[in-house]
N, CA, C and O atoms as CSV, one atom per row, in Angstrom:
chain,resi,resn,atom,element,x,y,z
A,1,MET,N,N,-6.102,53.727,-90.511
A,1,MET,CA,C,-5.494,55.159,-89.153
A,1,MET,C,C,-7.186,55.304,-88.335
A,1,MET,O,O,-8.218,55.763,-88.825
A,2,LEU,N,N,-6.968,54.765,-87.053
A,2,LEU,CA,C,-7.836,55.674,-86.206
A,2,LEU,C,C,-7.379,56.717,-85.387
A,2,LEU,O,O,-6.162,56.879,-85.301
A,3,VAL,N,N,-8.131,57.441,-84.778
A,3,VAL,CA,C,-8.063,58.434,-83.882
A,3,VAL,C,C,-8.696,58.859,-82.861
A,3,VAL,O,O,-9.850,59.204,-83.117
A,4,GLY,N,N,-8.270,58.999,-81.449
A,4,GLY,CA,C,-9.416,58.851,-80.246
A,4,GLY,C,C,-9.613,60.014,-80.642
A,4,GLY,O,O,-9.159,60.636,-81.602
A,5,GLY,N,N,-10.444,60.324,-79.703
A,5,GLY,CA,C,-11.008,61.883,-79.663
A,5,GLY,C,C,-11.458,62.782,-77.729
A,5,GLY,O,O,-12.016,63.815,-77.359
A,6,VAL,N,N,-11.012,61.989,-77.284
A,6,VAL,CA,C,-11.064,61.844,-75.383
A,6,VAL,C,C,-10.108,61.771,-75.196
A,6,VAL,O,O,-9.571,60.706,-75.499
A,7,PRO,N,N,-9.452,62.628,-74.705
A,7,PRO,CA,C,-8.154,62.544,-73.644
A,7,PRO,C,C,-7.701,61.274,-72.798
A,7,PRO,O,O,-8.663,61.189,-72.034
A,8,LEU,N,N,-6.982,60.397,-72.503
A,8,LEU,CA,C,-7.199,59.549,-71.327
A,8,LEU,C,C,-5.675,59.535,-70.940
A,8,LEU,O,O,-4.664,59.794,-71.594
A,9,SER,N,N,-5.938,59.020,-69.246
A,9,SER,CA,C,-4.672,58.761,-68.790
A,9,SER,C,C,-3.701,58.244,-69.445
A,9,SER,O,O,-3.915,58.579,-70.611
A,10,ALA,N,N,-2.382,57.383,-69.393
A,10,ALA,CA,C,-1.378,57.665,-70.201
A,10,ALA,C,C,-1.836,55.373,-70.236
A,10,ALA,O,O,-1.934,54.575,-71.167
A,11,SER,N,N,-1.953,55.246,-68.881
A,11,SER,CA,C,-2.513,53.795,-68.867
A,11,SER,C,C,-3.707,52.866,-69.568
A,11,SER,O,O,-3.921,51.704,-69.916
A,12,SER,N,N,-4.346,54.201,-69.536
A,12,SER,CA,C,-6.050,54.276,-70.295
A,12,SER,C,C,-6.055,54.097,-71.623
A,12,SER,O,O,-6.789,53.244,-72.123
A,13,ALA,N,N,-5.095,55.015,-72.503
A,13,ALA,CA,C,-4.705,55.348,-73.752
A,13,ALA,C,C,-4.152,54.195,-74.196
A,13,ALA,O,O,-4.630,53.719,-75.226
A,14,CYS,N,N,-2.900,53.410,-73.450
A,14,CYS,CA,C,-2.388,52.013,-73.589
A,14,CYS,C,C,-3.850,50.908,-74.157
A,14,CYS,O,O,-3.948,50.757,-75.374
A,15,ARG,N,N,-4.583,50.415,-73.520
A,15,ARG,CA,C,-5.100,49.618,-73.591
A,15,ARG,C,C,-5.982,50.381,-74.969
A,15,ARG,O,O,-6.133,49.901,-76.092
A,16,ARG,N,N,-6.449,51.627,-74.475
A,16,ARG,CA,C,-7.686,51.502,-75.745
A,16,ARG,C,C,-7.094,51.596,-76.992
A,16,ARG,O,O,-7.795,51.381,-77.981
A,17,VAL,N,N,-5.610,51.956,-77.152
A,17,VAL,CA,C,-4.910,51.419,-78.801
A,17,VAL,C,C,-5.190,50.110,-78.663
A,17,VAL,O,O,-5.992,49.589,-79.437
A,18,HIS,N,N,-4.624,49.437,-77.741
A,18,HIS,CA,C,-4.564,47.861,-78.084
A,18,HIS,C,C,-5.915,46.809,-78.350
A,18,HIS,O,O,-6.007,45.664,-78.793
A,19,GLU,N,N,-6.932,47.846,-77.825
A,19,GLU,CA,C,-8.262,47.439,-77.969
A,19,GLU,C,C,-8.375,47.392,-79.687
A,19,GLU,O,O,-8.411,46.521,-80.556
A,20,LEU,N,N,-8.411,49.061,-79.603
A,20,LEU,CA,C,-8.764,49.369,-81.913
A,20,LEU,C,C,-7.754,48.661,-82.574
A,20,LEU,O,O,-7.973,48.310,-83.733
A,21,LEU,N,N,-6.394,48.316,-81.896
A,21,LEU,CA,C,-4.991,47.616,-82.725
A,21,LEU,C,C,-6.007,46.076,-83.294
A,21,LEU,O,O,-6.015,45.603,-84.430
A,22,THR,N,N,-6.792,45.571,-82.053
A,22,THR,CA,C,-7.365,44.222,-82.032
A,22,THR,C,C,-8.932,44.802,-82.840
A,22,THR,O,O,-8.986,44.540,-84.042
A,23,GLY,N,N,-9.437,45.111,-82.592
A,23,GLY,CA,C,-10.689,44.979,-83.209
A,23,GLY,C,C,-11.106,45.723,-84.697
A,23,GLY,O,O,-12.229,45.999,-85.117
A,24,TYR,N,N,-10.063,45.891,-85.190
A,24,TYR,CA,C,-9.755,46.379,-86.410
A,24,TYR,C,C,-9.016,46.311,-86.658
A,24,TYR,O,O,-8.186,47.217,-86.586
A,25,PRO,N,N,-8.728,44.692,-87.322
A,25,PRO,CA,C,-7.780,44.194,-88.193
A,25,PRO,C,C,-7.091,44.968,-89.297
A,25,PRO,O,O,-5.861,44.993,-89.267
A,26,GLY,N,N,-7.671,45.545,-90.180
A,26,GLY,CA,C,-6.968,46.725,-91.091
A,26,GLY,C,C,-6.484,47.865,-90.964
A,26,GLY,O,O,-6.131,48.583,-91.899
A,27,VAL,N,N,-6.417,48.160,-89.671
A,27,VAL,CA,C,-5.799,49.653,-89.507
A,27,VAL,C,C,-4.482,49.478,-89.010
A,27,VAL,O,O,-4.112,48.846,-88.020
A,28,LEU,N,N,-3.863,50.095,-89.795
A,28,LEU,CA,C,-2.177,50.116,-89.421
A,28,LEU,C,C,-1.945,51.051,-88.102
A,28,LEU,O,O,-1.245,50.540,-87.227
A,29,VAL,N,N,-2.402,52.230,-87.886
A,29,VAL,CA,C,-1.532,53.118,-86.873
A,29,VAL,C,C,-2.723,53.245,-86.089
A,29,VAL,O,O,-3.722,53.300,-86.807
A,30,VAL,N,N,-2.927,53.302,-85.028
A,30,VAL,CA,C,-3.989,53.958,-83.962
A,30,VAL,C,C,-3.382,55.265,-83.043
A,30,VAL,O,O,-2.158,55.391,-83.064
A,31,ALA,N,N,-4.065,56.112,-82.346
A,31,ALA,CA,C,-3.178,57.304,-82.192
A,31,ALA,C,C,-4.778,57.826,-80.822
A,31,ALA,O,O,-5.979,58.013,-81.016
A,32,VAL,N,N,-4.059,57.870,-79.776
A,32,VAL,CA,C,-5.600,58.468,-78.625
A,32,VAL,C,C,-4.826,59.700,-77.628
A,32,VAL,O,O,-3.967,59.473,-76.776
A,33,PRO,N,N,-5.157,60.491,-77.846
A,33,PRO,CA,C,-4.813,61.664,-76.915
A,33,PRO,C,C,-4.986,61.245,-75.483
A,33,PRO,O,O,-5.984,60.776,-74.937
A,34,VAL,N,N,-3.255,61.635,-74.770
A,34,VAL,CA,C,-3.800,61.358,-73.243
A,34,VAL,C,C,-3.645,62.620,-72.471
A,34,VAL,O,O,-2.926,63.421,-73.068
A,35,LEU,N,N,-4.096,63.042,-71.333
A,35,LEU,CA,C,-4.428,64.019,-70.383
A,35,LEU,C,C,-2.843,65.012,-70.738
A,35,LEU,O,O,-3.089,66.195,-70.974
A,36,GLU,N,N,-2.161,64.840,-70.760
A,36,GLU,CA,C,-0.765,65.387,-71.053
A,36,GLU,C,C,-0.906,66.299,-72.024
A,36,GLU,O,O,-0.796,65.697,-73.092
A,37,PRO,N,N,-1.187,68.009,-72.294
A,37,PRO,CA,C,-1.651,68.768,-73.122
A,37,PRO,C,C,-0.656,68.401,-74.351
A,37,PRO,O,O,0.524,68.146,-74.111
A,38,GLY,N,N,-1.320,68.377,-76.078
A,38,GLY,CA,C,-0.203,68.039,-77.180
A,38,GLY,C,C,0.857,66.772,-77.032
A,38,GLY,O,O,2.002,66.501,-77.394
A,39,ARG,N,N,-0.072,66.245,-76.381
A,39,ARG,CA,C,0.877,64.581,-76.310
A,39,ARG,C,C,-0.740,63.559,-76.880
A,39,ARG,O,O,-1.923,63.854,-76.709
A,40,ALA,N,N,-0.037,62.167,-77.668
A,40,ALA,CA,C,-1.004,61.428,-77.945
A,40,ALA,C,C,-0.053,59.785,-77.583
A,40,ALA,O,O,1.146,59.553,-77.424
A,41,LEU,N,N,-0.841,59.226,-77.574
A,41,LEU,CA,C,-0.079,57.427,-77.633
A,41,LEU,C,C,-0.698,56.877,-78.761
A,41,LEU,O,O,-1.889,56.644,-78.971
A,42,VAL,N,N,0.463,56.679,-79.571
A,42,VAL,CA,C,0.614,55.948,-80.623
A,42,VAL,C,C,1.015,54.619,-80.994
A,42,VAL,O,O,2.174,54.269,-80.767
A,43,GLY,N,N,-0.204,53.452,-81.805
A,43,GLY,CA,C,-0.220,52.721,-81.832
A,43,GLY,C,C,0.651,51.744,-83.458
A,43,GLY,O,O,-0.195,51.786,-84.351
A,44,VAL,N,N,1.436,51.286,-83.775
A,44,VAL,CA,C,1.487,50.709,-85.233
A,44,VAL,C,C,1.306,49.250,-84.968
A,44,VAL,O,O,1.543,48.710,-83.887
A,45,ARG,N,N,0.989,48.820,-85.746
A,45,ARG,CA,C,0.418,47.490,-85.875
A,45,ARG,C,C,1.774,46.574,-86.108
A,45,ARG,O,O,2.411,46.968,-87.085
A,46,GLY,N,N,2.432,45.299,-85.344
A,46,GLY,CA,C,2.490,44.503,-85.241
A,46,GLY,C,C,4.471,45.141,-84.950
A,46,GLY,O,O,5.559,44.608,-85.169
A,47,GLU,N,N,4.143,46.177,-84.510
A,47,GLU,CA,C,5.261,46.781,-83.587
A,47,GLU,C,C,5.574,46.384,-81.947
A,47,GLU,O,O,5.109,46.955,-80.960
A,48,ALA,N,N,6.665,45.032,-81.989
A,48,ALA,CA,C,6.598,44.580,-80.903
A,48,ALA,C,C,7.135,45.509,-79.373
A,48,ALA,O,O,7.126,45.025,-78.242
A,49,SER,N,N,7.570,46.911,-79.730
A,49,SER,CA,C,7.905,48.128,-78.574
A,49,SER,C,C,6.544,48.320,-78.121
A,49,SER,O,O,6.456,48.863,-77.019
A,50,GLY,N,N,5.334,47.973,-78.764
A,50,GLY,CA,C,4.250,48.476,-78.491
A,50,GLY,C,C,3.733,50.171,-78.422
A,50,GLY,O,O,4.669,50.935,-78.663
A,51,PRO,N,N,2.828,50.641,-78.226
A,51,PRO,CA,C,2.585,52.343,-78.146
A,51,PRO,C,C,3.189,53.144,-77.746
A,51,PRO,O,O,3.369,52.952,-76.543
A,52,ARG,N,N,3.760,54.223,-78.176
A,52,ARG,CA,C,4.425,55.520,-77.718
A,52,ARG,C,C,4.105,56.920,-77.449
A,52,ARG,O,O,3.478,57.332,-78.425
A,53,LEU,N,N,4.195,57.522,-76.879
A,53,LEU,CA,C,4.225,58.574,-76.419
A,53,LEU,C,C,4.459,59.903,-77.322
A,53,LEU,O,O,5.361,60.641,-76.925
A,54,LEU,N,N,3.865,60.233,-78.303
A,54,LEU,CA,C,4.427,61.261,-79.357
A,54,LEU,C,C,4.249,63.009,-79.078
A,54,LEU,O,O,3.262,63.282,-78.395
A,55,GLY,N,N,4.674,63.608,-79.307
A,55,GLY,CA,C,4.367,65.182,-78.978
A,55,GLY,C,C,5.027,66.205,-78.482
A,55,GLY,O,O,6.158,66.001,-78.043
A,56,THR,N,N,4.597,67.202,-78.456
A,56,THR,CA,C,5.208,68.697,-77.859
A,56,THR,C,C,4.056,69.346,-77.905
A,56,THR,O,O,3.066,68.829,-78.422
A,57,GLY,N,N,4.039,70.677,-77.319
A,57,GLY,CA,C,2.601,71.511,-77.429
A,57,GLY,C,C,2.887,72.322,-79.068
A,57,GLY,O,O,2.355,73.389,-79.374
A,58,ALA,N,N,3.469,71.840,-79.626
A,58,ALA,CA,C,2.940,72.102,-81.092
A,58,ALA,C,C,1.839,71.519,-81.614
A,58,ALA,O,O,0.815,72.124,-81.933
A,59,PHE,N,N,2.072,70.067,-81.734
A,59,PHE,CA,C,0.590,69.270,-81.689
A,59,PHE,C,C,-0.601,70.240,-81.932
A,59,PHE,O,O,-0.427,71.403,-81.569
A,60,GLY,N,N,-1.512,69.985,-82.368
A,60,GLY,CA,C,-2.569,70.614,-82.808
A,60,GLY,C,C,-2.831,72.100,-83.599
A,60,GLY,O,O,-3.855,72.783,-83.575
A,61,ALA,N,N,-1.473,72.378,-84.351
A,61,ALA,CA,C,-1.338,73.828,-85.473
A,61,ALA,C,C,-2.279,73.918,-86.043
A,61,ALA,O,O,-2.615,72.771,-86.340
A,62,GLY,N,N,-2.944,74.587,-86.398
A,62,GLY,CA,C,-3.959,74.334,-87.374
A,62,GLY,C,C,-4.679,73.567,-87.811
A,62,GLY,O,O,-4.845,73.002,-88.892
A,63,GLY,N,N,-5.296,73.589,-86.478
A,63,GLY,CA,C,-6.309,73.010,-86.221
A,63,GLY,C,C,-7.097,71.555,-86.175
A,63,GLY,O,O,-8.214,71.041,-86.228
A,64,LEU,N,N,-5.245,71.189,-85.993
A,64,LEU,CA,C,-5.292,69.246,-85.760
A,64,LEU,C,C,-5.031,68.892,-84.599
A,64,LEU,O,O,-4.128,69.370,-83.913
A,65,SER,N,N,-6.119,67.655,-84.129
A,65,SER,CA,C,-5.468,67.270,-82.656
A,65,SER,C,C,-4.036,66.651,-82.682
A,65,SER,O,O,-3.252,66.540,-83.625
A,66,PRO,N,N,-3.929,66.312,-81.491
A,66,PRO,CA,C,-2.255,65.731,-81.377
A,66,PRO,C,C,-2.543,65.017,-81.823
A,66,PRO,O,O,-2.142,65.042,-82.987
A,67,ALA,N,N,-3.379,63.826,-81.491
A,67,ALA,CA,C,-3.431,62.682,-81.880
A,67,ALA,C,C,-3.692,62.203,-83.388
A,67,ALA,O,O,-3.203,61.242,-83.982
A,68,GLY,N,N,-4.625,63.180,-83.832
A,68,GLY,CA,C,-4.931,63.107,-85.511
A,68,GLY,C,C,-3.018,63.671,-86.019
A,68,GLY,O,O,-2.298,62.781,-86.472
A,69,THR,N,N,-2.595,64.709,-85.914
A,69,THR,CA,C,-1.513,65.152,-86.347
A,69,THR,C,C,-0.132,63.450,-86.087
A,69,THR,O,O,0.445,62.951,-87.052
A,70,ALA,N,N,0.070,62.893,-84.483
A,70,ALA,CA,C,1.178,62.375,-84.351
A,70,ALA,C,C,0.409,60.783,-85.317
A,70,ALA,O,O,1.206,59.864,-85.503
A,71,ALA,N,N,-0.908,60.609,-85.793
A,71,ALA,CA,C,-1.453,59.570,-86.296
A,71,ALA,C,C,-1.341,59.449,-88.014
A,71,ALA,O,O,-1.244,58.393,-88.639
A,72,SER,N,N,-1.380,60.724,-88.545
A,72,SER,CA,C,-0.850,61.353,-90.006
A,72,SER,C,C,0.618,60.350,-90.163
A,72,SER,O,O,0.916,59.280,-90.694
A,73,VAL,N,N,1.232,61.317,-89.428
A,73,VAL,CA,C,2.706,61.614,-89.632
A,73,VAL,C,C,3.196,60.124,-89.112
A,73,VAL,O,O,4.155,59.796,-89.811
A,74,MET,N,N,2.902,59.150,-88.184
A,74,MET,CA,C,3.211,57.957,-88.276
A,74,MET,C,C,2.795,56.847,-90.090
A,74,MET,O,O,3.254,56.040,-90.899
A,75,HIS,N,N,1.854,57.516,-89.798
A,75,HIS,CA,C,1.255,56.370,-90.628
A,75,HIS,C,C,1.711,56.654,-92.605
A,75,HIS,O,O,1.542,56.000,-93.634
A,76,ALA,N,N,2.246,57.802,-92.301
A,76,ALA,CA,C,2.891,58.432,-93.471
A,76,ALA,C,C,4.518,57.591,-93.447
A,76,ALA,O,O,5.061,57.052,-94.412
A,77,TRP,N,N,4.888,57.662,-92.452
A,77,TRP,CA,C,6.533,57.017,-92.047
A,77,TRP,C,C,5.834,55.798,-92.372
A,77,TRP,O,O,5.670,55.730,-93.590
A,78,VAL,N,N,5.306,54.697,-91.678
A,78,VAL,CA,C,5.161,53.525,-91.563
A,78,VAL,C,C,4.452,52.732,-93.159
A,78,VAL,O,O,4.562,51.574,-93.565
A,79,ALA,N,N,3.841,53.748,-93.668
A,79,ALA,CA,C,3.286,53.768,-95.871
A,79,ALA,C,C,4.516,53.485,-96.101
A,79,ALA,O,O,4.891,52.349,-96.388
A,80,ALA,N,N,5.260,54.468,-96.001
A,80,ALA,CA,C,6.767,54.523,-97.081
A,80,ALA,C,C,7.833,53.435,-96.552
A,80,ALA,O,O,9.028,53.451,-96.848
A,81,GLY,N,N,7.129,52.374,-95.620
A,81,GLY,CA,C,8.179,52.101,-95.247
A,81,GLY,C,C,8.962,51.721,-94.583
A,81,GLY,O,O,9.292,50.544,-94.439
A,82,ARG,N,N,9.667,53.249,-93.732
A,82,ARG,CA,C,10.246,52.911,-92.939
A,82,ARG,C,C,10.060,52.228,-90.947
A,82,ARG,O,O,8.892,51.993,-90.636
A,83,PRO,N,N,10.790,52.054,-90.179
A,83,PRO,CA,C,10.260,51.232,-88.933
A,83,PRO,C,C,10.062,52.573,-88.571
A,83,PRO,O,O,10.631,53.646,-88.772
A,84,PRO,N,N,8.681,52.008,-87.733
A,84,PRO,CA,C,8.163,53.123,-86.751
A,84,PRO,C,C,8.908,53.124,-85.638
A,84,PRO,O,O,8.200,53.831,-84.921
A,85,GLY,N,N,10.038,52.768,-84.844
A,85,GLY,CA,C,10.908,53.053,-83.714
A,85,GLY,C,C,12.052,54.448,-84.377
A,85,GLY,O,O,12.424,55.490,-83.839
A,86,ALA,N,N,12.365,53.806,-85.868
A,86,ALA,CA,C,13.355,54.980,-86.931
A,86,ALA,C,C,12.693,56.187,-86.276
A,86,ALA,O,O,13.573,56.788,-85.660
A,87,LEU,N,N,11.482,56.813,-86.143
A,87,LEU,CA,C,10.951,57.956,-86.162
A,87,LEU,C,C,11.457,59.033,-84.652
A,87,LEU,O,O,10.969,59.099,-83.524
A,88,ARG,N,N,12.300,59.554,-85.113
A,88,ARG,CA,C,12.286,60.774,-83.678
A,88,ARG,C,C,11.896,61.638,-83.457
A,88,ARG,O,O,11.616,62.091,-82.347
A,89,SER,N,N,11.721,62.297,-84.934
A,89,SER,CA,C,11.552,63.739,-84.439
A,89,SER,C,C,11.025,64.490,-86.166
A,89,SER,O,O,11.606,64.342,-87.242
A,90,VAL,N,N,9.637,65.357,-85.842
A,90,VAL,CA,C,9.132,65.641,-87.188
A,90,VAL,C,C,9.490,67.346,-87.036
A,90,VAL,O,O,9.885,67.513,-85.883
A,91,SER,N,N,9.488,68.530,-87.720
A,91,SER,CA,C,10.071,69.506,-87.771
A,91,SER,C,C,9.018,70.423,-88.812
A,91,SER,O,O,8.906,70.393,-90.038
A,92,SER,N,N,8.757,70.722,-88.432
A,92,SER,CA,C,7.355,71.777,-89.410
A,92,SER,C,C,8.299,72.568,-90.445
A,92,SER,O,O,9.392,72.815,-89.934
A,93,PRO,N,N,8.203,72.903,-91.401
A,93,PRO,CA,C,9.089,74.075,-92.178
A,93,PRO,C,C,8.169,75.325,-91.673
A,93,PRO,O,O,8.550,76.476,-91.460
A,94,ALA,N,N,7.250,74.949,-91.580
A,94,ALA,CA,C,6.981,77.065,-91.461
A,94,ALA,C,C,6.948,77.443,-89.381
A,94,ALA,O,O,6.514,78.400,-88.740
A,95,THR,N,N,7.547,76.309,-89.016
A,95,THR,CA,C,8.041,77.035,-87.861
A,95,THR,C,C,8.940,76.478,-86.930
A,95,THR,O,O,8.997,76.654,-85.713
A,96,GLY,N,N,9.926,75.488,-87.983
A,96,GLY,CA,C,11.306,74.691,-87.322
A,96,GLY,C,C,10.729,73.904,-86.011
A,96,GLY,O,O,11.693,73.364,-85.468
A,97,THR,N,N,9.618,73.654,-85.353
A,97,THR,CA,C,8.674,73.314,-84.268
A,97,THR,C,C,9.551,71.721,-84.178
A,97,THR,O,O,9.059,70.866,-84.914
A,98,ALA,N,N,10.285,71.455,-83.683
A,98,ALA,CA,C,10.457,69.735,-83.856
A,98,ALA,C,C,9.480,68.917,-82.699
A,98,ALA,O,O,8.972,69.509,-81.747
A,99,VAL,N,N,9.304,67.376,-82.972
A,99,VAL,CA,C,8.174,67.006,-82.586
A,99,VAL,C,C,8.585,65.867,-82.180
A,99,VAL,O,O,9.134,65.270,-83.106
A,100,ALA,N,N,8.573,65.235,-81.136
A,100,ALA,CA,C,9.402,64.011,-80.763
A,100,ALA,C,C,8.537,63.203,-80.158
A,100,ALA,O,O,8.908,62.110,-79.730
């Protein structure tokens, strides 16, 4: 899993996700923050539909970055054998905040 630290425009973030997935063949998930607060573009190796924008303002709680949170959730999801496209939302048990 790789996480970018600098927010980019959506188009630049998409290019960066592709660059990182290509440049690091052992990486399963890449996330790059976008300029829209609380959101990140997440790519999964081998996913035909390409990177997707995930997040809400809830990302970043507890000191985690939106991209770090999105990458962690997606990595756990995919590592458990679930298809990336099936992840529609995540709810924090502490806040009940949905993330999609």
